[in-house]
C-alpha positions in Angstrom: -22.9 -4.0 -14.1 -22.5 -6.8 -16.3 -20.6 -10.2 -15.0 -18.0 -10.0 -17.9 -17.2 -6.1 -16.8 -17.1 -7.2 -13.1 -14.7 -9.9 -13.9 -12.4 -7.5 -15.7 -12.7 -5.2 -12.8 -11.3 -7.6 -10.2 -8.6 -8.8 -12.4 -7.4 -5.4 -13.0 -7.5 -5.2 -9.1 -5.5 -8.0 -8.9 -2.8 -6.8 -11.5 -2.9 -3.4 -9.6 -2.1 -5.3 -6.3 0.7 -7.1 -7.9 2.3 -3.8 -9.1 1.8 -2.0 -5.8 3.2 -5.0 -3.7 6.4 -4.9 -6.2 6.5 -1.1 -5.4 6.7 -2.0 -1.7 9.2 -4.7 -2.3 11.7 -2.3 -4.3 11.4 0.1 -1.7 12.4 -2.2 1.2 15.1 -3.6 -1.0 16.2 -0.2 -1.3 16.6 0.1 2.4 16.0 3.8 2.7 12.7 3.7 3.7 9.1 2.5 2.6 5.7 4.3 2.0 4.0 5.7 5.1 1.3 2.9 5.0 3.9 0.3 5.1 6.3 1.8 7.5 5.0 -0.1 10.6 5.1 -3.5 8.9 8.5 -2.7 7.7 9.9 -2.0 11.2 8.3 -4.9 12.8 9.5 -7.0 10.2 13.0 -6.0 11.0 12.7 -6.8 14.6 10.8 -10.1 14.3 12.1 -11.4 11.2 11.0 -14.8 11.7 8.0 -13.8 9.6 8.2 -12.2 6.2 7.8 -8.7 5.3 4.7 -9.9 3.4 3.3 -11.7 6.5 3.5 -8.7 8.7 1.9 -6.6 5.9 -1.1 -9.2 5.9 -1.4 -8.7 10.0 -1.1 -4.8 9.7 -4.0 -4.9 6.9 -6.0 -7.3 9.1 -5.6 -4.9 11.8 -7.0 -2.0 9.8 -10.1 -4.0 8.7 -10.7 -4.7 12.3 -10.4 -1.1 12.9 -12.9 -0.5 10.1 -15.5 -3.1 11.8 -15.1 -1.1 15.1 -15.7 2.3 13.6 -18.6 1.2 11.5 -20.0 -1.5 13.6 -23.5 -2.4 12.1 -22.7 -0.2 9.0 -19.9 -2.3 8.0 -20.9 -4.1 4.8 -20.0 -7.9 4.4 -18.6 -7.2 1.2 -15.9 -5.2 2.8 -14.6 -8.6 4.1 -13.2 -9.2 0.7 -10.4 -7.1 2.0 -8.9 -10.1 4.0 -8.1 -12.3 1.0 -7.0 -9.3 -1.0 -4.5 -8.7 1.7 -3.0 -12.1 1.8 -2.7 -11.7 -2.0 -0.7 -8.4 -1.4 1.2 -10.0 1.1 2.3 -13.0 -1.2 3.0 -10.5 -4.3 5.1 -8.6 -1.8 7.2 -11.5 -0.7 7.5 -12.5 -4.4 8.8 -8.9 -4.9 11.2 -9.5 -2.2 12.5 -12.7 -3.8 12.7 -11.0 -7.2 14.7 -8.1 -6.1 17.0 -10.1 -3.7 19.6 -9.9 -6.9 20.1 -6.4 -6.5 22.8 -4.9 -4.3 21.6 -3.1 -1.3 24.9 -1.1 -0.2 25.5 1.3 -3.1 23.5 4.2 -2.5 22.9 5.3 -6.1 21.3 1.8 -6.4 19.2 2.2 -3.2 18.0 5.6 -4.5 16.9 4.0 -7.9 15.1 1.2 -6.0 13.2 3.6 -4.0 12.3 5.7 -7.2 11.0 2.5 -8.8 9.1 1.6 -5.8 7.2 4.9 -6.0 6.5 4.2 -9.8 5.4 0.7 -9.5 3.1 1.5 -6.4 1.7 4.5 -7.9 1.0 2.5 -11.0 -0.6 -0.2 -8.9 -2.7 2.2 -6.9 -4.1 3.8 -10.1 -4.8 0.5 -11.5 -6.7 -0.3 -8.3 -8.6 2.9 -8.4 -9.6 2.6 -12.0 -11.0 -1.0 -11.1 -13.4 0.8 -8.7 -14.6 -2.6 -6.8 -12.8 -3.2 -3.5 -10.5 -0.4 -1.5 -7.5 -1.6 0.1 -7.6 -1.8 3.6 -5.6 1.5 4.4 -7.6 3.6 2.2 -10.9 1.8 3.5 -10.0 2.8 7.0 -9.0 6.2 6.0 -12.3 6.8 4.5 -14.4 5.5 7.3 -12.6 7.8 9.8 -13.2 10.8 7.5 -16.7 9.7 7.1 -17.5 9.4 10.8 -15.6 12.5 11.8 -17.3 14.5 8.7 -13.9 15.7 7.8 -11.9 15.5 4.4 -10.5 12.5 3.0 -7.3 14.1 1.8 -6.6 15.6 5.3 -7.6 12.5 7.1 -5.1 10.6 4.8 -2.3 13.0 5.7 -3.0 12.5 9.2 -2.9 8.7 8.7 0.2 8.6 7.0 2.1 10.6 9.5 0.4 8.7 12.2 1.9 5.5 10.6 5.6 7.2 10.2 5.3 8.1 13.6 4.4 5.0 15.1 7.2 3.1 13.2 9.5 5.6 14.7 8.2 4.8 18.3 8.4 1.1 17.8 12.0 1.4 16.3 12.9 3.5 19.6 11.4 0.8 21.7 13.0 -2.1 19.5 16.4 -0.7 18.8 17.1 2.6 20.8 17.2 4.3 17.5 15.5 5.2 14.3 15.5 2.3 11.6 13.3 1.7 8.6 12.4 5.5 8.1 14.8 7.5 6.0 14.6 9.7 3.0 13.0 6.9 1.0 9.8 7.4 3.3 9.8 11.0 2.5 10.3 10.6 -1.2 7.4 8.0 -1.2 5.2 10.3 0.9 5.8 13.3 -1.3 5.8 11.8 -4.7 3.4 8.8 -4.9 0.2 11.0 -4.8 1.6 13.1 -7.9 2.5 9.8 -9.7 -0.7 8.3 -9.3 -2.5 11.4 -10.7 0.1 11.5 -13.8 -0.9 7.7 -14.5 -4.8 8.4 -14.0 -4.9 11.4 -16.4 -3.2 9.2 -19.1 -4.5 5.7 -18.4 -8.2 6.5 -17.0 -10.2 6.9 -20.0 -8.3 4.1 -22.0 -8.7 1.7 -19.0 -12.2 2.6 -18.6 -13.1 2.1 -22.2 -11.4 -1.5 -22.1 -13.4 -2.4 -19.0 -16.8 -1.3 -20.4 -16.1 -2.5 -24.3 -17.5 0.6 -25.4 
């Protein structure tokens, strides 16, 4: 791959991270629940608010990267350590998004629902760009892929189990911290159901133009 094309792909990945992070921030501002993979960091950020949502996402992503190292051991490729700085970038972008959306009222239900929908669209668009960039996977997807490969299972099936596990863990932590469910509401369900479909929509119509732009053909 030519250096120019590789540079374009990494720039596209960063742009994808920006949109994804703003999607998480929008859903968080709606206070109706975030995407499954962000749900653990979300509930921990509510309990331990001395660190920002973005910082807890960095920590959660690093936990998933450590999980990849445990699963793969000697087969873990050093280039995958680039997930660490990308996790920091994603966390910083999330905090930037939280700041940008702080002016949006979070106590009006239609507005909250609108923020969830906006979050799904932004997240799906960001994921689509990152997938088209095809350089480094985010820590969540990479973790799922490693588990699927290790167990010789279908990626999609493992992804569903992983998402359910994240939500279940967030609910468990919610009961431990507060004695009730917090941070997982209808927004979490909406994100879980519609994000994948929205990603498919974006990739269907943007995939070829993006690849043409990246390859200069």
